[in-house]
C-alpha positions in Angstrom: 13.1 30.5 95.0 10.4 29.8 97.8 10.5 26.2 97.0 14.3 25.9 97.1 14.5 27.7 100.3 12.1 25.5 101.8 13.9 22.5 100.7 16.9 23.8 102.4 14.9 24.2 105.4 13.4 20.5 105.5 17.3 19.4 104.8 18.3 21.0 107.8 15.3 20.2 110.1 16.1 16.6 108.8 19.7 16.7 110.0 18.7 18.0 113.5 15.8 15.5 113.7 18.4 12.7 113.1 20.6 14.0 115.6 17.8 14.0 118.4 16.3 10.9 117.5 19.0 8.8 117.5 21.2 10.5 120.1 24.2 10.7 118.0 25.7 11.3 114.1 24.2 9.5 111.2 25.4 9.2 107.8 23.7 12.4 106.0 22.3 10.6 102.8 19.0 10.2 101.6 18.5 6.7 100.5 16.0 5.1 98.3 13.2 3.5 100.4 12.7 0.9 97.7 16.4 0.2 97.6 18.2 -2.8 99.8 20.8 -0.3 100.6 22.6 -0.8 103.8 22.1 3.2 104.2 18.1 2.3 103.9 16.7 2.3 107.4 13.1 1.5 105.6 11.4 -1.9 105.7 13.4 -3.1 102.5 16.7 -1.7 103.3 19.4 -3.5 105.2 20.5 -1.1 107.7 19.8 -3.1 110.9 22.0 -5.9 109.3 24.8 -3.1 108.6 24.6 -1.5 112.1 24.9 -5.0 113.6 28.1 -5.7 111.9 29.7 -2.7 113.0 30.0 -4.0 116.6 32.5 -6.5 115.3 33.9 -5.6 112.1 35.2 -2.4 110.3 32.6 -1.5 107.8 32.7 0.5 104.8 30.9 1.3 101.5 32.4 1.3 97.7 30.7 2.5 94.8 32.1 0.0 92.4 34.7 -3.1 92.8 37.3 -1.1 90.6 38.1 0.9 93.8 39.3 -2.1 95.7 43.4 -2.6 94.9 44.6 -5.9 94.0 46.9 -5.6 96.7 46.0 -5.8 100.6 44.4 -7.9 103.1 41.1 -10.1 102.9 38.0 -8.4 102.8 34.4 -9.3 102.2 32.8 -7.7 99.5 29.0 -7.3 99.7 26.4 -7.0 97.0 22.6 -6.9 97.9 19.7 -6.3 95.4 21.5 -3.9 92.9 19.2 -2.5 90.6 21.8 -1.2 88.4 23.9 -3.9 86.6 27.6 -4.2 87.0 29.7 -3.4 83.7 31.6 -5.9 81.7 35.0 -4.1 83.2 33.4 -4.6 87.0 32.7 -8.1 86.6 36.2 -9.0 85.1 38.1 -7.1 87.7 35.9 -8.7 90.2 36.7 -12.5 88.9 40.4 -10.8 89.1 40.1 -9.9 93.1 38.8 -13.4 93.5 41.5 -15.1 91.7 44.3 -13.0 93.5 42.5 -14.4 97.0 42.0 -10.6 97.7 38.2 -10.9 98.4 35.2 -13.2 99.5 32.0 -12.3 97.8 28.4 -12.3 99.1 25.9 -11.7 96.5 22.1 -11.5 97.6 19.5 -10.9 95.0 16.5 -12.6 93.1 16.8 -10.8 90.2 18.9 -11.3 86.8 20.7 -8.0 87.4 23.6 -9.6 89.4 23.9 -12.2 86.8 25.8 -9.5 85.4 28.7 -10.5 87.8 27.6 -14.1 88.8 27.9 -15.6 85.3 31.3 -14.8 85.0 31.9 -16.8 88.2 29.8 -19.9 86.8 26.2 -18.9 88.8 23.1 -17.9 87.2 20.0 -16.9 89.4 16.6 -17.6 87.8 15.1 -14.6 88.1 11.5 -15.5 88.4 9.8 -15.1 91.6 8.5 -18.1 93.5 5.2 -18.6 94.7 4.3 -20.9 97.4 1.9 -23.5 96.1 -1.2 -24.3 98.4 -1.4 -21.2 100.7 -3.3 -18.1 100.9 -2.6 -15.3 98.5 -1.5 -12.7 101.6 1.5 -15.0 102.4 2.3 -17.0 99.3 5.4 -15.3 98.7 6.6 -15.9 102.4 8.3 -19.3 103.0 10.6 -20.9 105.5 14.3 -21.5 104.6 16.5 -24.3 106.0 20.7 -23.5 106.1 21.4 -26.9 107.8 24.3 -25.8 110.7 23.8 -22.1 109.8 20.2 -22.3 111.0 17.0 -21.3 109.5 14.9 -18.0 108.8 12.6 -16.8 106.2 12.8 -15.8 102.5 10.4 -13.5 100.9 9.7 -13.2 97.1 12.7 -15.1 96.4 14.0 -16.8 93.1 16.2 -19.8 92.9 19.7 -20.4 91.9 19.2 -21.9 88.2 22.9 -23.1 88.2 26.3 -23.1 89.9 29.9 -24.5 89.5 30.5 -28.0 90.3 32.0 -28.6 93.7 30.0 -26.0 95.1 28.2 -26.6 98.5 24.5 -26.3 98.7 23.6 -24.1 101.9 19.9 -23.2 101.8 17.1 -25.2 100.3 13.1 -24.0 101.1 11.4 -27.4 101.7 8.4 -26.6 99.5 6.7 -26.8 96.5 6.5 -23.2 94.4 5.5 -22.1 91.2 7.5 -19.8 88.9 5.6 -18.4 86.2 3.8 -21.8 84.6 6.8 -24.1 86.1 6.5 -26.2 89.4 9.7 -25.8 91.4 10.4 -28.2 94.4 12.7 -27.6 97.2 14.5 -24.6 95.4 18.3 -24.2 96.2 18.2 -20.6 97.7 22.0 -20.4 98.9 25.2 -21.7 97.4 29.1 -21.5 98.5 32.0 -22.2 96.6 35.5 -22.2 97.6 38.2 -21.0 95.0 41.9 -22.5 95.1 43.0 -18.8 95.5 41.4 -19.2 99.2 38.5 -16.8 98.2 35.1 -17.9 98.8 31.6 -17.0 97.0 28.3 -17.1 98.8 24.9 -16.5 96.3 21.6 -16.1 98.0 18.8 -15.8 95.8 17.0 -13.3 97.9 17.9 -10.0 98.6 15.2 -9.7 101.4 16.6 -12.5 103.5 18.7 -9.7 105.8 16.2 -6.6 104.9 14.9 -4.6 107.9 11.4 -6.3 107.6 12.9 -9.9 107.9 15.7 -9.5 110.1 13.9 -8.8 113.4 11.2 -10.4 115.3 7.8 -10.6 113.7 4.5 -12.6 113.9 5.6 -14.8 111.2 9.0 -15.2 112.2 9.7 -15.1 115.9 13.3 -15.5 115.9 14.0 -13.0 112.9 16.6 -13.5 110.5 19.3 -11.9 112.4 21.1 -15.1 113.3 21.1 -16.6 110.0 22.2 -13.3 108.2 25.2 -13.2 110.8 26.1 -16.8 110.5 26.6 -16.0 106.6 29.1 -13.6 107.6 30.6 -15.3 110.0 31.2 -18.4 107.8 33.0 -16.4 105.2 35.2 -14.4 107.4 36.4 -17.6 109.4 39.9 -16.7 108.3 39.7 -14.1 111.0 39.7 -10.8 109.2 37.5 -7.9 110.3 37.0 -5.8 107.0 33.4 -5.7 105.1 32.5 -3.6 102.1 29.3 -3.0 101.0 28.4 -1.9 97.5 26.3 1.4 97.5 26.9 2.4 93.8 24.4 0.1 92.0 21.4 1.7 93.5 19.4 3.8 91.5 16.8 6.5 93.1 18.2 9.0 95.8 21.5 6.8 96.5 23.4 10.0 94.8 26.1 10.9 97.5 29.2 8.9 97.4 30.6 7.5 100.5 33.3 10.4 99.9 30.8 13.1 99.6 29.3 11.6 102.8 32.1 11.5 104.8 33.0 15.1 103.9 29.6 16.2 104.9 29.7 14.4 108.1 33.0 15.8 109.0 31.9 19.3 108.1 28.7 19.3 110.4 29.8 17.5 113.5 30.6 20.7 115.1 27.2 22.1 114.3 25.6 18.7 115.4 26.9 18.5 118.5 26.0 22.2 119.4 22.5 21.7 118.2 22.1 18.2 120.1 23.2 20.0 123.5 20.5 22.6 122.8 17.9 20.3 121.8 18.7 18.0 124.5 17.8 20.6 126.9 14.6 21.6 125.2 13.6 18.5 123.9 10.3 17.9 125.8 9.2 21.0 124.2 10.1 20.3 120.5 9.8 16.8 120.1 5.9 17.3 118.4 7.4 19.6 115.6 10.5 17.3 115.5 8.5 14.2 115.1 6.0 16.1 112.6 9.0 17.6 110.4 11.1 14.4 110.3 8.1 12.4 108.6 7.3 15.3 106.3 10.8 15.7 105.2 11.3 12.0 104.8 7.9 11.7 102.8 9.0 14.8 100.8 12.6 13.3 99.9 11.0 9.9 99.1 9.0 11.7 96.2 11.7 13.9 95.1 14.7 11.7 94.8 13.0 8.2 94.0 14.2 8.6 90.5 17.2 10.6 91.2 17.9 14.2 91.6 15.3 16.6 90.0 15.2 20.4 90.1 12.4 21.3 92.2 10.2 24.1 91.2 7.1 25.6 93.4 4.7 23.8 92.1 6.3 20.6 92.2 7.1 21.1 95.8 3.6 22.1 96.5 2.1 18.7 95.1 4.7 16.7 96.9 4.1 18.2 100.3 0.5 17.7 99.9 0.6 14.1 99.1 2.8 13.7 102.1 0.5 15.5 104.6 -2.3 13.1 103.1 -0.4 10.1 104.1 1.0 11.0 107.3 -1.9 13.2 108.8 -3.9 10.9 110.8 -0.6 9.7 112.7 -0.6 12.8 114.8 -2.7 14.5 117.4 -4.2 18.1 116.9 -1.8 19.4 119.4 1.5 18.1 117.3 0.1 19.4 114.0 -0.6 22.6 115.5 2.9 22.8 117.2 4.3 21.6 113.9 2.5 24.6 112.0 3.4 27.2 114.3 7.0 26.8 112.6 6.8 30.2 110.6 8.3 28.7 107.6 5.7 26.1 107.2 2.7 27.7 108.5 1.4 29.9 105.4 2.5 27.0 103.0 0.7 23.9 104.8 -2.2 25.4 106.6 -4.6 25.5 103.8 -3.8 22.0 103.0 -4.3 20.8 106.5 -7.8 22.5 107.0 -8.9 20.8 103.6 -7.7 17.6 105.2 -9.2 18.0 108.4 -12.9 18.9 106.9 
């Protein structure tokens, strides 16, 4: 009972922290930190790409292509790095949507998992990770990619497109020599686009990280970032002028356990609560910020462990171990004053103080 109560408090603190730190309402979903979900703000997610698209497009989520009706205006359906294969019925229905001219399709994935839908369309991603030949170990999985008029960028732990239908247009190539297990691969094909008689288009990229948060923005090894390239991929596919994009979020394991419909109800139910809390914390922000900073990281770290492989029932000993591991990871990021203010919160004090003292010795 104690562990569950603390978990509820952590959840509430997380919601409040999101309101304060972002200045607005955010989706109440706890994504896996290792997934390429558009709801994942961590390095491997594509949250930055998703939020940029919101400026010019109507962006939503679906758990399966089966939720897309055959009738209606054109939409762009986006699948990035799933870790759960699509079923045969999903693959066949997706092919029907393309044959009807209902959707354009963007798939970015370096694994064989997306082949569950690509194979029926005539594509195949090899699935082996490319290691660049002739560079040091710490950057051998990074390489530039050239996409012609669309621009250039970087790929990370990419695979390559092994086969694609005749008449397809090769969009992106990495101009280096790589090794895939024991095979040498020169100038592998990373991106391909195919146009169908129905008017639908399919774009396949053999790298899910090309639009991931850590590749999307500027960095020391990628000064421009991949933002421009990722936006060009979307622009090319939406040249007909439609403005609707749907991301698939139903094929991720881990903590991706809330459907968009459930998340929508949660958001609506807490709008008034968050607005009130937001006003109060806006006035008291300078006093509460150290506590919010501490608990926000604590909550996120705890949820990473608890929900990494899906929802599990949390007992007191389990939560005890989780929090201890999170504390060890984040302890060095805070000043003694921040730690003190965080631990002054009554619900955390007795539960955390002995571990904190152990780490400080």
